[in-house]
C-alpha positions in Angstrom: 21.8 2.2 -16.5 21.7 0.9 -20.0 18.5 1.0 -22.1 16.7 -2.2 -23.0 17.2 -3.8 -26.4 14.0 -3.8 -28.4 12.8 -5.4 -31.6 12.3 -2.0 -33.1 15.3 0.2 -34.0 17.6 0.4 -31.0 18.3 4.0 -31.8 14.6 4.8 -32.0 14.0 3.1 -28.6 16.9 4.9 -27.0 15.5 8.2 -28.3 12.1 7.6 -26.9 12.4 5.4 -23.8 14.2 5.6 -20.4 13.5 3.1 -17.7 14.0 4.7 -14.3 15.2 2.8 -11.2 18.1 2.5 -8.8 21.4 1.8 -10.6 20.1 -1.6 -11.8 18.4 -2.6 -15.0 14.6 -2.3 -14.7 12.5 -4.3 -17.1 9.2 -3.6 -18.7 6.8 -5.4 -21.1 6.2 -3.5 -24.3 6.0 -4.3 -28.0 5.9 -2.3 -31.2 2.8 -2.3 -33.3 3.1 -1.3 -37.0 6.1 0.9 -36.0 3.6 3.6 -34.9 2.0 2.4 -31.7 3.7 1.2 -28.5 1.9 -0.9 -26.0 2.3 -0.9 -22.2 0.6 -3.3 -19.8 -0.8 -1.9 -16.5 -1.8 -4.0 -13.5 -5.6 -4.4 -13.6 -7.6 -6.8 -11.5 -6.0 -10.3 -11.6 -4.3 -9.6 -14.9 -3.2 -6.5 -16.9 -4.8 -4.0 -19.3 -3.0 -2.6 -22.3 -2.7 1.0 -23.3 -1.3 2.1 -26.6 1.1 5.1 -26.7 1.7 7.1 -29.9 5.1 6.5 -31.5 6.2 10.1 -31.3 5.6 10.4 -27.5 8.6 10.6 -25.2 7.9 7.9 -22.6 9.4 7.3 -19.2 8.5 3.9 -17.7 8.7 4.2 -13.9 9.4 0.8 -12.4 11.2 -0.8 -9.5 14.7 -2.1 -10.6 15.1 -5.8 -10.5 14.8 -7.0 -7.0 16.6 -10.1 -5.5 14.3 -13.1 -5.3 14.8 -15.6 -2.5 15.4 -19.0 -4.0 14.1 -20.9 -1.0 11.5 -18.8 0.8 10.6 -21.4 3.4 14.2 -21.9 4.3 14.7 -18.2 4.6 11.6 -17.8 6.8 13.0 -20.5 9.1 16.4 -18.6 9.2 14.6 -15.4 10.1 12.8 -17.0 13.0 16.1 -18.5 14.3 18.1 -15.3 13.8 15.7 -12.5 14.8 16.3 -8.7 15.0 16.5 -7.4 18.6 15.0 -10.4 20.5 15.5 -14.1 21.2 14.6 -16.8 18.6 10.8 -17.4 18.7 11.0 -20.9 20.1 13.0 -19.5 23.0 11.0 -16.2 23.4 7.7 -18.2 23.6 8.9 -20.8 26.1 6.7 -20.6 29.2 4.0 -18.6 27.5 0.4 -19.9 27.6 -1.1 -18.0 24.7 -0.2 -16.2 21.4 -1.9 -14.0 18.9 -0.7 -13.5 15.3 -2.1 -10.5 13.5 -2.2 -10.7 9.7 -3.2 -8.0 7.1 -6.6 -8.2 5.5 -7.4 -9.2 1.8 -6.4 -5.7 0.5 -2.7 -6.6 0.8 -0.9 -9.4 -1.2 1.0 -10.7 1.8 2.5 -14.2 1.3 0.8 -15.6 4.4 1.1 -19.1 3.0 4.9 -19.0 3.4 5.2 -18.1 7.1 2.0 -18.7 9.1 2.6 -22.5 9.5 6.3 -22.0 10.6 5.2 -19.3 13.1 2.5 -21.5 14.6 4.7 -24.6 14.7 7.4 -22.6 16.5 4.9 -21.5 19.1 3.6 -25.0 19.5 7.1 -26.4 19.8 7.7 -23.9 22.6 4.7 -25.4 24.5 1.7 -23.3 23.6 -1.4 -25.4 22.8 -2.9 -24.9 19.4 -6.2 -23.9 20.9 -4.5 -21.1 22.7 -3.1 -19.6 19.4 -5.3 -17.1 17.5 -4.6 -15.7 14.0 -6.4 -12.3 13.9 -7.2 -10.5 10.7 -6.2 -6.9 11.3 -9.1 -5.3 9.3 -9.0 -1.9 10.9 -12.3 -0.5 9.8 -12.4 -2.6 6.6 -15.0 -5.3 6.2 -14.3 -8.8 7.6 -12.7 -11.6 5.4 -14.7 -14.8 5.6 -15.4 -18.1 3.8 -13.4 -18.7 0.6 -11.9 -15.2 0.8 -10.5 -16.1 4.3 -9.1 -19.3 2.9 -7.4 -17.4 0.1 -6.0 -14.9 2.5 -4.5 -17.4 4.9 -3.3 -19.5 2.0 -2.8 -22.8 4.0 -5.6 -25.1 5.0 -3.5 -26.5 7.8 -3.6 -23.1 9.6 -7.4 -23.0 9.4 -7.6 -26.6 10.7 -5.1 -26.2 13.5 -5.7 -22.8 15.2 -8.5 -20.3 15.6 -8.7 -17.7 12.8 -10.9 -14.6 13.5 -11.5 -11.1 12.2 -11.0 -7.9 14.1 -14.2 -5.8 14.5 -13.3 -2.1 15.2 -16.8 -1.2 16.3 -17.3 -3.9 18.9 -16.7 -2.2 22.2 -16.5 -5.4 24.2 -13.6 -6.7 22.1 -11.3 -3.8 23.0 -9.1 -2.8 25.9 -8.4 0.8 26.8 -4.6 1.2 27.4 -4.6 5.0 27.9 -3.8 8.1 25.8 -0.8 9.0 23.8 1.2 11.7 25.5 1.9 13.8 22.4 -1.5 14.2 20.9 -3.9 12.7 23.4 -5.2 9.9 21.2 -7.4 7.4 23.1 -5.8 4.0 22.5 -8.2 1.1 22.5 -6.9 -2.2 21.0 -8.3 -5.7 20.4 -8.5 -7.6 23.6 -7.3 -10.8 22.0 -4.0 -9.3 21.0 -3.4 -7.2 24.1 -4.0 -10.1 26.5 -1.9 -12.7 24.6 1.4 -13.7 26.2 3.1 -13.6 22.8 2.0 -10.9 20.3 3.2 -11.1 16.7 2.3 -8.8 13.8 2.9 -9.8 10.2 2.7 -8.0 6.9 4.0 -6.4 3.8 6.4 -3.5 3.9 5.5 -1.1 1.1 5.0 2.6 0.6 1.9 4.0 2.3 0.4 7.3 1.3 -0.4 8.4 4.9 2.0 6.5 7.2 5.1 6.5 5.1 5.4 2.7 4.9 3.0 -0.1 5.8 3.6 -3.0 8.1 5.0 -3.4 11.6 3.4 -0.9 14.0 0.7 -0.1 11.4 -0.8 -3.6 11.8 -1.5 -2.8 15.4 -2.9 0.6 14.8 -5.1 1.0 12.8 -5.2 -2.7 12.1 -6.3 -3.9 15.6 -7.6 -0.6 16.9 -11.1 0.5 18.0 -13.0 2.9 15.7 -12.5 5.7 18.3 -8.7 5.4 18.0 -8.7 5.1 14.2 -11.0 8.1 13.6 -8.8 10.2 15.9 -5.5 9.7 14.2 -7.1 9.6 10.8 -8.8 12.9 11.4 -8.4 15.8 9.0 -5.8 17.6 11.2 -3.6 14.5 10.9 -4.3 14.0 7.1 -3.7 17.7 6.4 -0.1 17.5 7.7 2.3 17.6 4.8 4.4 15.0 6.6 1.6 12.4 6.5 2.8 11.2 3.1 4.3 8.4 1.1 7.7 7.0 2.2 8.1 9.6 4.9 8.6 9.1 8.7 10.1 12.4 9.7 7.6 14.4 11.8 4.8 12.2 10.3 2.0 12.4 12.9 0.5 9.0 12.0 3.9 7.3 12.3 4.7 9.1 15.6 1.3 8.0 17.1 1.9 4.5 16.0 5.3 4.3 17.6 3.8 5.7 20.8 1.0 3.1 20.8 3.6 0.3 20.5 5.5 1.6 23.4 2.3 1.8 25.5 1.4 -1.7 24.6 4.8 -3.3 25.4 6.6 -6.2 23.7 5.4 -7.0 20.2 7.2 -9.1 17.6 6.9 -8.8 13.8 7.5 -10.8 10.7 8.0 -8.5 7.8 8.0 -9.3 4.1 8.9 -7.4 0.9 7.9 -8.7 -2.5 8.9 -7.9 -6.1 6.7 -6.7 -8.9 5.8 -10.4 -9.7 4.8 -10.8 -6.0 7.8 -13.1 -5.3 9.4 -13.0 -1.9 12.4 -10.7 -1.9 13.0 -10.1 1.8 11.8 -11.5 5.1 12.9 -10.8 8.7 11.6 -11.4 12.2 12.1 -9.7 15.5 11.2 -6.8 17.7 8.5 -4.9 15.9 10.3 -1.5 15.7 13.8 -2.8 15.0 12.8 -5.4 12.4 10.4 -3.0 10.6 13.1 -0.4 10.4 15.4 -2.9 8.8 12.7 -4.0 6.3 12.1 -0.3 5.3 15.8 0.2 4.8 15.8 -2.8 2.4 12.8 -1.7 0.3 13.4 2.0 0.0 16.0 1.8 -2.8 13.4 -0.2 -4.9 10.2 1.6 -3.9 11.3 5.2 -4.3 12.4 6.6 -7.6 13.7 10.1 -8.3 12.9 11.9 -11.6 14.3 15.3 -12.8 11.1 16.4 -14.3 7.3 16.5 -14.0 4.9 15.3 -16.7 1.8 16.7 -18.2 0.6 13.1 -18.8 0.9 10.4 -16.1 -0.6 7.0 -16.6 -0.7 4.6 -13.6 -2.7 1.7 -12.1 -4.1 0.9 -8.6 -1.7 -2.1 -8.5 -4.2 -4.7 -9.6 -5.8 -7.3 -7.4 -6.3 -7.2 -4.5 -5.7 -3.4 -4.0 -7.9 -2.3 -6.9 -11.0 -4.1 -5.7 -12.5 -0.8 -4.6 -12.4 2.9 -5.5 -11.5 3.6 -1.9 -8.1 1.8 -2.4 -7.7 3.2 -5.9 -7.0 6.7 -4.4 -3.7 5.4 -3.2 -2.6 5.1 -6.8 -3.5 8.7 -7.5 -1.7 10.0 -4.5 1.4 7.9 -5.2 1.9 9.4 -8.7 1.0 13.0 -7.9 4.6 14.3 -7.2 5.6 13.9 -10.8 2.3 15.4 -12.2 2.8 18.8 -13.7 0.3 21.5 -12.5 -2.7 21.3 -14.7 -1.7 18.0 -16.1 -3.6 14.7 -16.5 -3.3 11.8 -14.2 -4.9 8.7 -15.8 -5.4 5.7 -13.6 -6.8 2.2 -14.4 -8.6 0.3 -11.6 -11.0 -2.6 -11.8 -13.1 -1.6 -8.7 -14.7 -5.1 -8.8 -16.4 -4.4 -5.4 -17.5 -0.9 -6.3 -16.8 2.1 -4.2 -15.9 0.4 -0.9 -17.7 0.9 2.4 -21.1 2.7 2.6 -19.4 5.3 4.8 -16.9 6.0 2.1 -19.6 6.3 -0.6 -21.4 8.8 1.7 -18.2 10.8 2.2 -17.7 11.0 -1.6 -21.3 12.2 -2.0 -20.7 15.0 0.5 -17.4 15.9 -1.4 -19.1 16.1 -4.8 -22.2 17.9 -3.5 -20.4 20.5 -1.4 -17.3 21.0 -3.5 -13.7 20.5 -2.5 -13.2 23.7 -0.5 -16.4 23.4 1.6 -15.9 19.7 2.2 -12.4 20.3 3.5 -13.5 23.2 5.7 -16.2 21.0 7.2 -13.9 18.1 8.1 -11.1 20.3 9.5 -13.4 21.3 12.4 -13.8 17.7 13.7 -11.8 16.0 16.4 -12.8 12.6 15.0 -13.2 11.8 11.3 -16.3 10.2 10.0 -15.4 6.7 9.0 -13.5 6.5 5.7 -13.8 10.2 5.0 -10.0 10.5 5.3 -9.8 8.8 1.9 -11.9 11.6 0.4 -9.5 14.1 2.0 -6.5 12.3 0.4 -8.2 12.5 -3.0 -8.1 16.3 -2.7 -4.3 16.3 -2.9 -3.9 15.1 -6.5 -7.0 17.0 -7.5 -5.3 20.2 -6.4 -2.5 19.5 -8.9 -4.3 18.4 -12.1 -7.1 16.5 -13.7 -7.8 12.9 -12.6 -9.2 10.5 -15.1 -10.3 7.0 -14.1 -10.7 4.0 -16.3 -12.8 1.2 -14.7 -15.4 -1.4 -15.5 -16.5 -2.0 -12.0 -18.6 1.0 -11.0 -22.2 1.5 -11.7 -23.4 4.7 -13.4 -24.6 6.0 -10.1 -21.3 5.2 -8.4 -19.3 7.0 -11.1 -21.1 10.2 -10.2 -19.6 10.1 -6.7 -16.0 9.4 -7.7 -15.2 13.2 -7.9 -13.1 12.5 -11.0 -13.7 12.1 -14.7 -14.5 8.5 -15.5 -13.3 7.5 -19.0 -14.2 4.7 -21.3 -10.9 4.4 -23.2 -7.4 4.6 -21.9 -6.0 5.0 -25.4 -8.3 8.0 -26.2 -7.5 9.6 -22.8 -3.8 9.3 -23.4 -4.2 10.7 -27.0 -6.2 13.6 -25.8 -3.8 14.4 -23.0 -0.8 14.3 -25.3 -2.5 16.7 -27.7 -2.7 19.2 -24.9 0.8 18.5 -23.7 3.5 21.1 -24.5 6.2 18.5 -25.0 4.5 15.1 -25.5 6.3 13.6 -22.5 4.4 10.9 -20.6 5.3 8.8 -17.5 3.8 5.3 -17.1 3.7 3.5 -13.7 2.5 0.0 -14.5 2.7 -1.2 -10.8 0.9 1.8 -9.4 1.4 2.7 -5.7 4.0 0.0 -4.9 6.6 2.2 -6.5 6.6 6.0 -5.7 8.2 8.5 -8.0 9.4 11.8 -6.6 10.4 15.0 -8.5 14.0 15.9 -7.7 15.4 18.8 -9.7 19.0 17.6 -9.1 18.4 14.0 -10.2 18.9 12.3 -13.5 16.8 9.5 -15.0 19.5 7.1 -14.1 20.0 8.3 -10.6 19.2 6.3 -7.5 16.0 6.7 -5.6 16.5 9.1 -2.8 15.8 8.2 0.8 13.0 10.3 2.0 
């Protein structure tokens, strides 16, 4: 991989910068200021935020390599529906069916719903299903519902809202769920949204990206936790699941969440999936359709080389983001950015993260969990939750925060939290990215810094046998 040309001296840039990816040129936005300060843009809210890096710092920019961009997304979606993975084309599969349910991710994921919902619905209607028998269901899990203008933004196509019923999943509504049994391996009670279970055609849609608990998002994860009852979610998000080292980013092997999700799909029966992968600019890079397990596996295989990056060293200073809007709307989601970066954080180092947190902490339950964490301390908090068979709602996110905290110092830059909320973050809240970077580098033994502008959508792993130019390793 060659180094990027730069307005400053090429030799100087070659000396100070490496862009790490997978055997392809990765790009980054940076400019020189007065030949002494370098500036990097991090995703923050709906835009970016700049941080200035001292000229004598040795900087590694961790970014996805350039991804292919589909030149005609609508045509590619139509091709995916006509040439599915492991099942008949949708217009054939749905023939004779009386109802259909399409599950979509909630507002926390930048899924390009506007590209595929209408083609999916039209295919179902062409197969003979009436529009009033088709439901688009927002797979909220235990998140809040998406309504009004936010729902319109999420769906992205007024035709969909005018043509079929669009509704939210409510995990605490007992009457909306069907009990389909228990998983054999771990005995999880499986209760799923009735509207999805009882539909003749069941389709999940979503974005396939690294996920800090389940390995990768999308596919089976849209069903559980997306459409699951609170009892099911709090069981396989309990501390015993989260404490398993295999419940981690980009990993499926012996991952207890992933294994439970696969078992739930097998209990449920036939489910189809439309999977998407987007590049750093949120453009469609990949789409497929088919059997939920087979198509999701294919999508994961596509995205792994871009989403996973191997590095031969750890860093005393790591600067990252929470991926910007919509993921960084809450502190709850911000923790994903901390966990994604922790494998390259040197013990005792500083992980500096920028997140807008425009909606504050997140749910009241998460805020309460954070208060318990701060008041009791990390060890006592972990000991208390490990005794439970079911997690309190959203306390699993507080447990995940403990993982990067055990490695180094977490510093958060945000303008979205109140003074009271900042007390419950469990981390140091800073007022200046530049000063935090400067202070960290002063304590650094080698002035090396890693910057991850996209946050948790790309996951760096420390691999002693890798080189900065090496491909990302499959995990």
